[in-house]
N, C-alpha and C positions, 0 to 999 in steps of 0.2 A: 427529920422524917417529912416535914412539910414541904421542903424544897424537893425532895425525891418524889413525893406525890404530885407536885406541880409539874415536874419534868415528865413523869410517867403519863400524866394526862395530856400534856402538850404534844408528846411524840406518839400518842396513840396506843400506849400499852393497854392490854386487856384488863389489867389489875395488878395488885401487888400482894405478895404473901410475906407475912412477918411472923417471927417466932413469938408465941404467946408470952413466954416468960421474960423476954429481953427487949420488948418493944414498949415504947411509951404508950400510955393509955390515951385513947382518943376522946375521952370524956373528962370533964373537970378542968382544972387550971392548965395542965399540960396540953390537953386537947384543944383548948382555946388558942394557945400559942401555935400549935401545929396547924390548926385551921386557918389562922391569920397568915402564916407563912405559905400555906398551900394555895391561897388566893382563890378558893372555890373548887379546887381539884378534888376535895374530899367528897363532894356531891356527885362527881362524875367518874371516879376511879374506884372500883370495888377493892376492898381490903379484906383479905382472909387471914385469920389468925390460926396458926398451926402449932401443935405441941412439938412435933418431930419433923424438922425440915428435911432430914435425910429421906424419910419415908415419902414426904411430899415430892421431893425430886424424883424418886423412883416412880411414883405414880404418874408424874408428868412425862417421864421418859417412856413409860409403857403406853401413854396416850399419843406418842409420836413427837414429843418435843425434844429438841437438842438443847443441852444445858451448858452454858458458859459460866464459869466462875471467874470473877475478876480478882486477880492476884498479881502483885507487882513482880512476882517471880515466874509468871506464866509466859506463854508464847505471845508473839505479837498479835494484836487484835486483828480480826479480819477487816478487810477494806470496807468502807461504807458501801452498802448496797449488795454485799455478798453474804449477809447473814441469812440463814434459812427462814422462811416465813413463820415457822412454828419453833420459836426459840425462847429460852428463859435466860435472864441475866441474874446471876447470884452475886450479891454484894455482901461483904463482911463488915464487921464493926470497925469504927475508927481505931487505928492503932493495932489491934489484935488481928484484924482481917478475918478470913473465913475460918470457921472451926474445922478441925482436922477431918471429922467424918463427913461433913458437908463438902469439903474440898475433894475428898475421895469419890463422892457420888457424881460430881460434875463430869461431863463428857470431855471437856478440855478447860484448862486454865488459860486465861488471856490477860494481857496487860495493856494498858493504854500507852501509846507512844509518847514519851516525854523526852525533851532534849536539854532542859535546864539543869541547874544544880539540885533541884528538888525532884526526886524520882517518882513521886506519887501525888495524887490529889486527895482532897477530903472526899468522903463517901458521896455527898450530894453532888459535887462537881463531877466525880467519876460516873455517877449514875446518869447525869445529863449527857455527857459525851458518849457513853455507851448506848444509851437509848436513842440518841440522834443517829448514830452509826447503824444501829439495827433497824431504824425506822425508814431509812432512805430506800426507796424502791430500786431494784436492780435495773 
């Protein structure tokens, strides 16, 4: 989570939303590790905890956001600079990926282009690549 926070801050994300029950606590020993990995990004990137991510996605869509779900079985990712200015990137858990209902709520599922023997990246690396692509101005 610390690496994702750092990437979100570096590429100008307005904030991140995490599920209340499945996210590491930002206070205590785990929070210290996250803060160290985030290298100051926790102070600059708002973090919202939500109980129901599917409802949060619906609320964002009603507010005019286009929601991309990262999934290795999705469509090819849009070219850098072609993401709409009001977009959300939804990332799943390592291994399991996006939960079924969350996946259904996304406007489109996209995958990162990979060419090697490994077909996917870990979630923090995928976040960095996707955030970079979404942050580049058209």
